[in-house]
C-alpha positions as CSV (number, residue, x, y, z in Angstrom):
1,X,74.1,66.7,116.4
2,X,75.8,69.9,117.4
3,X,74.4,72.5,119.8
4,X,73.6,74.8,117.0
5,X,70.3,73.2,116.3
6,X,70.7,71.3,113.1
7,X,68.4,68.5,114.0
8,X,66.5,67.1,111.1
9,X,62.9,68.2,111.9
10,X,61.6,64.9,110.4
11,X,63.1,63.1,113.4
12,X,60.5,64.8,115.6
13,X,57.2,62.8,115.7
14,X,53.7,64.3,116.1
15,X,52.5,64.4,119.7
16,X,49.7,62.0,120.4
17,X,46.6,63.7,121.7
18,X,43.8,61.9,123.5
19,X,40.3,63.5,123.9
20,X,38.4,62.4,127.0
21,X,35.5,63.5,129.1
22,X,32.0,62.6,130.2
23,X,29.8,60.6,127.9
24,X,27.7,63.3,126.1
25,X,29.9,66.4,126.6
26,X,31.0,66.4,123.0
27,X,34.3,64.5,122.7
28,X,33.2,63.0,119.3
29,X,31.8,66.1,117.9
30,X,34.9,68.1,118.8
31,X,37.1,65.5,117.1
32,X,34.7,65.5,114.1
33,X,34.9,69.3,114.0
34,X,38.7,69.3,114.0
35,X,38.7,66.5,111.4
36,X,36.1,68.3,109.3
37,X,37.9,71.7,109.4
38,X,41.2,69.9,108.6
39,X,39.6,68.2,105.5
40,X,38.3,71.6,104.3
41,X,41.5,73.5,105.0
42,X,44.0,70.9,103.6
43,X,42.8,69.6,100.3
44,X,41.4,66.1,101.0
45,X,44.8,64.6,100.2
46,X,46.6,66.5,102.9
47,X,44.7,64.7,105.7
48,X,45.7,61.2,106.3
49,X,42.9,59.4,108.1
50,X,44.7,56.8,110.2
51,X,43.3,53.7,111.9
52,X,42.0,54.8,115.3
53,X,43.7,58.2,114.8
54,X,43.6,61.5,112.8
55,X,46.7,63.2,111.7
56,X,46.5,67.0,111.4
57,X,49.8,68.3,109.8
58,X,51.3,71.6,110.9
59,X,50.3,73.6,107.8
60,X,46.7,72.5,108.3
61,X,46.8,73.4,112.0
62,X,48.1,76.7,111.0
63,X,45.5,77.4,108.4
64,X,42.7,76.5,110.8
65,X,44.2,78.6,113.6
66,X,45.0,81.6,111.4
67,X,47.3,84.1,113.0
68,X,47.3,82.1,116.3
69,X,49.8,79.7,114.7
70,X,52.8,80.7,112.6
71,X,54.3,77.5,111.1
72,X,57.8,79.1,111.2
73,X,57.6,79.0,115.0
74,X,57.3,75.2,115.1
75,X,59.3,72.2,114.2
76,X,56.9,69.6,115.3
77,X,55.1,68.1,112.3
78,X,51.5,68.5,113.6
79,X,49.2,66.6,116.0
80,X,47.9,63.1,116.0
81,X,44.4,62.8,117.6
82,X,43.5,59.3,118.9
83,X,39.9,58.5,118.3
84,X,39.2,56.8,121.6
85,X,37.1,53.6,121.1
86,X,34.1,55.3,122.5
87,X,35.6,55.3,126.0
88,X,37.7,57.3,128.3
89,X,39.3,54.1,129.7
90,X,41.4,54.5,126.7
91,X,43.4,57.2,128.4
92,X,45.0,54.5,130.4
93,X,46.4,52.8,127.3
94,X,50.1,52.8,127.9
95,X,53.3,53.4,126.1
96,X,56.7,52.4,127.4
97,X,56.7,53.7,131.0
98,X,53.7,56.0,130.7
99,X,50.4,56.9,129.1
100,X,50.1,56.4,125.4
101,X,48.9,60.0,124.9
102,X,51.5,62.7,125.3
103,X,48.9,65.3,126.0
104,X,45.1,65.3,126.5
105,X,42.0,67.4,126.0
106,X,39.4,67.1,128.7
107,X,36.0,68.1,127.3
108,X,33.6,69.6,129.8
109,X,30.1,70.8,128.9
110,X,29.8,74.4,130.1
111,X,26.2,73.9,131.1
112,X,26.6,70.6,132.7
113,X,29.9,71.0,134.5
114,X,31.8,68.2,136.2
115,X,30.1,64.7,136.0
116,X,31.2,61.2,137.2
117,X,33.3,60.4,134.1
118,X,34.9,63.9,134.2
119,X,36.2,63.2,137.7
120,X,37.3,59.7,136.6
121,X,39.2,61.1,133.6
122,X,40.9,63.6,135.9
123,X,41.9,60.8,138.2
124,X,43.4,58.9,135.3
125,X,45.3,62.0,134.1
126,X,46.6,62.6,137.6
127,X,47.8,59.0,137.9
128,X,49.5,58.9,134.5
129,X,50.8,62.5,134.9
130,X,49.6,63.4,131.4
131,X,49.6,67.2,130.8
132,X,46.1,68.4,129.6
133,X,44.0,71.3,128.7
134,X,40.3,71.7,129.3
135,X,37.9,72.4,126.4
136,X,34.9,74.1,127.9
137,X,32.5,73.0,125.2
138,X,29.0,74.1,123.9
139,X,29.5,77.9,124.5
140,X,27.1,78.3,121.6
141,X,24.3,77.0,123.8
142,X,24.6,79.9,126.4
143,X,21.2,81.7,126.1
144,X,21.6,84.7,123.8
145,X,24.9,83.5,122.2
146,X,25.6,85.1,118.8
147,X,27.7,82.6,116.9
148,X,30.7,83.5,114.7
149,X,31.7,80.3,112.9
150,X,35.3,79.1,113.3
151,X,36.7,82.3,114.9
152,X,39.2,82.5,117.7
153,X,37.5,82.8,121.1
154,X,38.6,86.3,122.0
155,X,37.1,87.8,118.9
156,X,33.8,86.1,119.3
157,X,33.7,86.6,123.1
158,X,34.1,90.4,122.7
159,X,31.2,90.6,120.2
160,X,28.7,89.1,122.7
161,X,26.4,91.2,125.0
162,X,27.4,91.7,128.6
163,X,24.6,89.5,129.8
164,X,25.8,86.6,127.7
165,X,29.5,87.0,128.7
166,X,28.4,87.3,132.3
167,X,26.6,83.9,132.0
168,X,29.5,82.2,130.3
169,X,32.0,83.6,132.8
170,X,29.9,82.1,135.6
171,X,30.1,78.7,134.0
172,X,33.8,79.0,133.3
173,X,34.7,80.0,136.8
174,X,32.6,77.1,138.1
175,X,34.8,74.7,136.0
176,X,38.0,76.4,137.3
177,X,36.7,76.0,140.8
178,X,35.9,72.3,140.2
179,X,39.5,71.8,138.9
180,X,40.9,73.5,142.0
181,X,38.8,71.1,144.2
182,X,40.6,68.3,142.4
183,X,44.0,69.8,143.1
184,X,44.6,71.5,139.7
185,X,45.4,75.2,139.5
186,X,43.6,76.4,136.4
187,X,42.7,79.6,134.6
188,X,41.4,80.8,131.2
189,X,44.2,79.9,128.8
190,X,45.1,83.4,127.8
191,X,45.9,84.2,131.4
192,X,48.2,81.2,132.0
193,X,51.9,82.0,132.0
194,X,53.2,78.5,132.7
195,X,51.2,75.6,131.3
196,X,53.3,73.1,133.3
197,X,52.0,74.6,136.6
198,X,48.5,75.7,135.5
199,X,45.8,74.0,133.4
200,X,44.5,76.2,130.6
201,X,40.8,76.3,130.0
202,X,39.7,77.0,126.4
203,X,36.1,77.9,125.7
204,X,35.0,76.2,122.5
205,X,32.0,75.1,120.4
206,X,32.2,71.8,118.5
207,X,29.2,72.9,116.6
208,X,30.2,76.4,115.4
209,X,34.0,75.9,115.5
210,X,34.4,78.9,117.8
211,X,37.5,78.5,119.9
212,X,38.8,75.5,117.9
213,X,41.7,77.7,116.5
214,X,42.7,78.5,120.1
215,X,42.5,74.8,121.1
216,X,44.8,73.8,118.3
217,X,47.2,76.7,118.9
218,X,47.4,75.8,122.7
219,X,48.0,72.1,121.9
220,X,50.8,73.0,119.4
221,X,52.4,75.6,121.7
222,X,52.3,73.3,124.7
223,X,53.8,70.4,122.8
224,X,56.5,72.5,121.2
225,X,57.5,74.1,124.4
226,X,57.4,71.3,126.9
227,X,57.6,68.0,124.9
228,X,60.0,68.7,122.1
229,X,62.6,66.4,123.5
230,X,60.2,63.5,124.1
231,X,59.2,63.8,120.4
232,X,62.7,63.0,119.2
233,X,62.7,59.6,117.7
234,X,64.9,57.2,115.8
235,X,63.3,57.7,112.4
236,X,64.4,54.5,110.8
237,X,64.6,52.3,114.0
238,X,62.4,49.3,114.6
239,X,58.8,50.4,115.4
240,X,57.4,50.5,119.0
241,X,53.6,50.9,119.6
242,X,50.5,50.0,121.6
243,X,47.5,47.9,120.6
244,X,44.3,49.9,120.5
245,X,41.9,47.2,119.5
246,X,41.9,43.6,118.4
247,X,39.4,43.1,115.5
248,X,38.2,40.5,113.1
249,X,38.4,42.0,109.6
250,X,36.8,40.3,106.6
251,X,39.5,38.8,104.3
252,X,42.3,39.4,106.9
253,X,41.2,37.4,110.0
254,X,42.2,38.8,113.3
255,X,44.0,42.2,113.0
256,X,45.3,44.7,115.5
257,X,44.7,48.4,115.3
258,X,47.8,50.1,116.9
259,X,49.4,53.4,117.5
260,X,53.0,53.5,116.5
261,X,54.9,56.0,118.7
262,X,58.5,55.3,117.8
263,X,60.4,54.1,114.7
264,X,58.8,52.4,111.6
265,X,56.9,49.3,110.8
266,X,57.2,47.6,107.3
267,X,55.1,45.2,105.5
268,X,57.5,42.3,105.9
269,X,58.6,42.9,109.5
270,X,58.6,40.3,112.3
271,X,56.8,41.6,115.3
272,X,56.2,40.7,119.0
273,X,52.8,41.6,120.5
274,X,51.7,41.3,124.1
275,X,49.3,38.3,124.5
276,X,47.0,37.1,127.2
277,X,49.5,34.5,128.3
278,X,52.8,34.8,126.5
279,X,54.1,37.4,124.0
280,X,53.0,36.5,120.4
281,X,55.7,36.3,117.7
282,X,54.4,36.7,114.1
283,X,55.1,38.2,110.7
284,X,53.3,41.2,109.3
285,X,51.1,40.2,106.3
286,X,49.8,43.6,105.5
287,X,49.8,47.1,106.8
288,X,46.4,48.7,106.2
289,X,45.2,52.3,106.2
290,X,41.7,53.6,105.4
291,X,41.3,54.6,101.8
292,X,41.2,58.4,101.1
293,X,37.6,59.8,101.2
294,X,37.7,60.3,97.4
295,X,38.0,56.6,96.8
296,X,35.4,55.4,99.3
297,X,33.4,53.7,96.6
298,X,35.9,50.9,96.0
299,X,35.2,47.5,97.4
300,X,37.8,47.4,100.1
301,X,37.8,50.0,102.9
302,X,41.5,49.7,103.3
303,X,44.6,50.2,101.1
304,X,47.9,48.4,101.7
305,X,51.0,50.5,102.5
306,X,54.6,49.3,102.6
307,X,55.8,51.3,105.5
308,X,54.6,53.7,108.2
309,X,56.7,55.9,110.6
310,X,55.8,57.3,114.0
311,X,53.4,58.7,115.1
312,X,50.7,56.9,113.3
313,X,47.6,54.7,113.6
314,X,47.8,51.6,111.5
315,X,46.0,48.2,111.1
316,X,48.3,45.2,111.1
317,X,47.1,42.0,109.6
318,X,49.2,39.0,110.7
319,X,48.6,35.3,111.7
320,X,48.1,34.2,115.3
321,X,46.8,37.5,116.7
322,X,43.8,35.9,118.5
323,X,45.3,36.3,121.9
324,X,46.5,39.9,121.4
325,X,45.3,42.3,124.1
326,X,44.2,45.9,123.9
327,X,46.8,48.1,125.6
328,X,49.6,45.6,125.0
329,X,53.0,46.6,123.6
330,X,53.9,45.9,119.9
331,X,57.6,45.8,118.9
332,X,59.3,45.3,115.6
333,X,62.2,42.8,115.7
334,X,64.1,43.7,112.5
335,X,67.9,43.5,113.2
336,X,67.7,42.6,116.9
337,X,67.8,39.2,118.6
338,X,64.2,37.9,118.9
339,X,64.8,36.8,122.5
340,X,65.8,40.3,123.5
341,X,62.6,41.8,122.0
342,X,60.4,39.1,123.7
343,X,62.1,39.8,127.0
344,X,61.3,43.6,126.6
345,X,57.7,42.9,125.9
346,X,57.5,40.5,128.9
347,X,59.0,43.2,131.1
348,X,56.5,45.8,129.9
349,X,53.6,43.4,130.5
350,X,55.0,42.5,134.0
351,X,55.0,46.2,134.8
352,X,51.2,46.2,134.2
353,X,50.7,42.9,136.0
354,X,48.2,43.2,138.8
355,X,49.1,41.8,142.3
356,X,46.7,39.0,143.1
357,X,45.9,37.5,146.4
358,X,44.9,33.9,147.5
359,X,41.3,35.1,147.9
360,X,39.5,38.0,146.3
361,X,37.2,39.2,143.5
362,X,37.7,38.5,139.8
363,X,38.3,41.6,137.6
364,X,37.8,41.9,133.9
365,X,38.5,45.0,131.8
366,X,38.6,46.0,128.1
367,X,42.2,47.1,128.0
368,X,45.4,46.5,129.9
369,X,45.4,50.1,130.9
370,X,41.9,50.1,132.3
371,X,42.7,46.8,134.1
372,X,45.6,48.6,135.8
373,X,43.4,51.6,136.7
374,X,40.8,49.1,138.2
375,X,43.5,47.4,140.2
376,X,44.8,50.7,141.5
377,X,41.3,51.8,142.5
378,X,40.5,48.5,144.2
379,X,43.8,48.6,146.1
380,X,42.8,52.0,147.4
381,X,39.4,50.6,148.5
382,X,41.3,47.6,150.1
383,X,39.5,45.0,147.9
384,X,41.7,42.0,147.2
385,X,41.8,40.6,143.6
386,X,42.2,36.9,142.9
387,X,42.4,37.1,139.2
388,X,42.6,40.1,136.7
389,X,42.4,39.7,133.0
390,X,41.5,41.6,129.8
391,X,38.4,40.4,128.0
392,X,34.7,39.6,128.3
393,X,33.2,37.8,131.3
394,X,33.2,34.1,130.5
395,X,32.0,30.9,132.3
396,X,35.6,30.2,133.5
397,X,35.6,33.5,135.4
398,X,32.4,32.4,137.1
399,X,34.1,29.1,138.1
400,X,37.0,31.0,139.7
401,X,34.7,33.4,141.5
402,X,32.5,30.5,142.8
403,X,35.4,29.0,144.8
404,X,35.7,32.0,147.1
405,X,35.3,31.2,150.8
406,X,33.6,34.5,151.7
407,X,30.2,35.4,150.1
408,X,31.4,39.0,149.4
409,X,34.2,37.7,147.2
410,X,32.0,35.5,145.1
411,X,31.9,38.5,142.7
412,X,33.1,39.5,139.2
413,X,33.7,43.2,138.5
414,X,33.7,43.9,134.7
415,X,34.8,47.3,133.4
416,X,33.5,48.1,129.9
417,X,33.2,44.4,128.9
418,X,30.3,42.2,127.9
419,X,29.0,39.2,129.8
420,X,28.9,36.2,127.5
421,X,25.5,34.5,127.5
422,X,26.4,31.2,129.2
423,X,28.4,33.1,131.9
424,X,25.3,34.9,133.4
425,X,23.4,31.5,133.5
426,X,26.3,29.9,135.3
427,X,26.6,32.9,137.7
428,X,23.0,32.4,138.8
429,X,23.5,28.7,139.5
430,X,26.8,29.2,141.2
431,X,25.6,32.1,143.3
432,X,28.2,34.5,141.8
433,X,27.3,38.2,141.5
434,X,28.4,40.1,138.4
435,X,28.9,43.9,138.4
436,X,29.5,45.8,135.3
437,X,29.8,49.5,134.6
438,X,31.6,52.0,132.3
439,X,32.8,54.2,135.2
440,X,35.4,52.7,137.4
441,X,34.5,54.4,140.6
442,X,30.8,53.7,140.2
443,X,31.6,50.0,139.6
444,X,33.5,50.0,142.9
445,X,30.8,51.9,144.7
446,X,28.2,49.3,143.6
447,X,30.4,46.5,144.8
448,X,31.0,48.2,148.1
449,X,27.2,48.7,148.7
450,X,26.7,45.0,148.0
451,X,29.4,44.1,150.5
452,X,27.9,46.4,153.1
453,X,24.5,44.6,152.6
454,X,26.2,41.2,153.1
455,X,28.0,42.4,156.2
456,X,24.9,43.9,157.7
457,X,23.0,40.6,157.1
458,X,25.9,38.7,158.7
459,X,25.9,40.9,161.7
460,X,22.1,40.6,162.1
461,X,22.5,36.8,162.1
462,X,25.3,37.0,164.7
463,X,23.2,39.4,166.9
464,X,20.3,36.9,166.8
465,X,22.5,34.2,168.3
466,X,24.4,36.3,170.8
467,X,23.5,37.0,174.4
468,X,22.7,40.7,174.8
469,X,23.8,42.7,177.8
470,X,21.1,43.6,180.4
471,X,21.1,45.1,183.9
472,X,17.9,45.2,185.9
473,X,16.6,45.6,189.5
474,X,14.1,43.6,191.5
475,X,11.3,46.0,192.5
476,X,10.4,46.2,196.3
477,X,7.0,44.7,197.1
478,X,6.9,42.9,193.7
479,X,7.5,39.3,194.7
480,X,4.7,37.3,193.2
481,X,6.2,33.9,194.0
482,X,9.2,32.9,196.1
483,X,10.6,29.9,194.2
484,X,10.1,27.1,191.6
485,X,10.3,29.5,189.7
486,X,10.7,32.8,191.6
487,X,8.4,35.4,189.9
488,X,9.4,39.0,190.5
489,X,8.6,42.4,189.1
490,X,11.8,44.1,187.7
491,X,12.8,47.4,186.1
492,X,15.3,47.3,183.2
493,X,18.0,49.9,183.7
494,X,19.9,49.0,180.4
495,X,20.1,46.5,177.6
496,X,17.8,43.7,176.5
497,X,16.7,40.9,178.7
498,X,15.7,37.7,176.8
499,X,14.0,34.5,177.6
500,X,16.4,31.7,178.7
501,X,19.1,34.2,179.7
502,X,21.3,33.0,182.6
503,X,21.1,35.5,185.4
504,X,24.1,36.5,187.6
505,X,24.5,38.7,190.6
506,X,27.9,40.3,191.4
507,X,29.3,40.0,194.9
508,X,32.0,42.7,194.5
509,X,33.5,41.7,191.2
510,X,32.6,38.0,191.3
511,X,29.6,36.9,189.3
512,X,27.4,34.3,191.0
513,X,24.9,32.4,188.8
514,X,21.5,32.6,190.4
515,X,19.3,30.9,187.8
516,X,17.7,31.2,184.3
517,X,14.9,33.3,182.9
518,X,11.9,31.0,182.2
519,X,9.3,33.6,181.2
520,X,8.8,37.4,180.8
521,X,5.3,39.0,181.1
522,X,4.4,42.5,180.2
523,X,1.0,43.5,181.6
524,X,0.0,39.9,181.7
525,X,1.1,39.1,178.1
526,X,4.0,36.7,177.4
527,X,6.9,38.4,175.6
528,X,10.3,37.2,174.4
529,X,12.3,40.1,175.6
530,X,12.2,43.4,177.6
531,X,14.1,46.6,176.8
532,X,15.7,49.3,178.9
533,X,13.0,51.3,180.7
534,X,10.5,48.5,180.7
535,X,8.9,47.2,184.0
536,X,8.0,43.5,183.6
537,X,7.5,40.4,185.7
538,X,10.1,37.7,185.2
539,X,10.1,34.0,186.2
540,X,13.6,32.9,187.3
541,X,14.2,29.2,187.7
542,X,16.7,28.4,190.5
543,X,16.8,31.0,193.3
544,X,14.5,31.6,196.2
545,X,13.6,35.3,197.0
546,X,14.9,36.1,200.5
547,X,17.9,33.6,200.1
548,X,19.9,33.8,196.8
549,X,18.1,37.0,195.7
550,X,16.5,39.9,197.5
551,X,14.1,42.6,196.5
552,X,16.1,45.7,195.4
553,X,19.0,43.5,194.1
554,X,20.6,44.5,190.8
555,X,21.0,41.5,188.5
556,X,22.6,41.0,185.1
557,X,22.2,38.8,182.1
558,X,25.3,36.6,182.1
559,X,27.3,37.2,178.9
560,X,29.6,34.3,177.8
561,X,33.1,35.5,177.4
562,X,33.2,34.6,173.6
563,X,30.0,36.7,173.1
564,X,31.4,39.6,175.1
565,X,34.4,39.6,172.8
566,X,32.3,39.7,169.6
567,X,30.1,42.4,171.0
568,X,33.0,44.6,172.0
569,X,35.1,44.0,168.9
570,X,32.6,43.8,166.1
571,X,29.1,44.9,167.1
572,X,29.4,48.1,169.2
573,X,28.0,50.1,166.3
574,X,25.1,47.7,165.9
575,X,23.7,47.7,169.5
576,X,21.7,50.6,171.2
577,X,23.7,53.0,173.5
578,X,22.1,51.7,176.7
579,X,23.1,48.1,175.8
580,X,26.7,49.3,175.1
581,X,26.6,51.0,178.5
582,X,25.5,47.7,180.2
583,X,28.2,45.8,178.3
584,X,31.0,48.2,179.4
585,X,29.9,48.0,183.0
586,X,29.8,44.2,182.8
587,X,33.3,44.2,181.2
588,X,34.6,46.6,183.8
589,X,33.5,44.3,186.7
590,X,34.9,41.1,185.0
591,X,38.2,42.8,184.1
592,X,38.8,44.0,187.7
593,X,38.9,40.3,188.5
594,X,40.7,39.2,185.3
595,X,42.2,42.0,183.2
596,X,42.2,39.9,180.0
597,X,38.6,38.7,180.3
598,X,36.8,38.9,176.9
599,X,39.9,40.1,175.0
């Protein structure tokens, strides 16, 4: 190819677009709107409905976008929208070395603003460095909005009253502010000069189609300008793709829905697919696409095709696909050595492999990409993983989790997966806790709260069995009995004095044992302990008042060295301030004698 651009435009593939966002902010209706407009604009035949994806050719994009897109300015063949399987985790589906989607639309409801899944989607876009634009959806619900179906946003915006535009502006600037909080510089798309540095926000309505022309124009412009080189593919080369879903299909057995992003796949190709253990090697039996809308009445929902070129969504029927994994690579072998292709698939899977520890939690997720996102998030939260796999939570996962030494690791975190019936029964018997959620960070928050609860309970148990610090003074004129046991009135300066405490008196920095507390009375009533500020009478077995102890003496509860160490290193936040003060004074005295005491 010479520098005078004579590239064959058919060697440029369509950019792959993912649509993501919070659960009811309108991802599906926006896709439906684009699909619907595309069907109306391009006679039904022009739109190929793919498996798991919708292709919108350039001429259709141009007729929807009107004067915003002049087809002569573009040599990309259009856009391929991935229909996410009902979940944003899908944005973490990968292609060789990156996210499967080349570009993304983040849908945000103008009234509802940022929600948990919006933040999570942004986090995923950040990690995968996928360029994106924001569709500020549902502008038609702004009170007083006067809809102009399917028009570009500027035209319809200018026809609204000042009160309405004021309200919309407020919501849009809120979204731009939220993006900036998350580290993205953003502005309304017509003000953005450089889309690589700034995120464009496009106000749209999936219901009325307002702003949809702009959305398509921005997607085309962005792709053409910044991604053209990445869209160059080897037209006839062996296909490379990613598994979207593994599905049982009547009459075909287990099939994989995949997105092909390079080369071609033919009906008689040998393919290598990433599996749960080893790569699967199999032969394509049939390539299936949905039948055109016009022929929907026929028995079969699919029609067979002989060959498909990138980028496309296609269903592959082949033997031995039971262990295929969502998110795994698919490669056509064709004229290459099978070992070489298997090695490539293994290398790609190893890239996604999660580092596991000897001890940790069990993690299950719906796709390889979301498994990877989970692992990243858990690593950030410093939670070790003992096993991580794609698939539903099964009894064997419970068996693995039940072997953990620490109670907090007897847990399974499932992201967007089901719990198989017998697994939940087993979990109850084996004392394993299962967490499942459709938002990664909420799943991790739930687990962290659970761990905090366990740790609190453990600390409470430790505290119950540990000698607490106490410093107290024998009050003058309060000797009720001299010995056997000595009974004296005392005032607690700090800490908690408990029955059966051993009592010491410091001579300089040397602690002398004087006896053991055999009873505490508060106003004649027997009590188990006394706290700082209390005045109580105490029976001390061992000393005689006037010999080993005197009125006005300051005495201490003796803290065993091991207890002092646990108190200082683990429980300082669990004990009251006065007790901590008594502990520090006690440690100070002991450490003047022996600098390493209690360390």
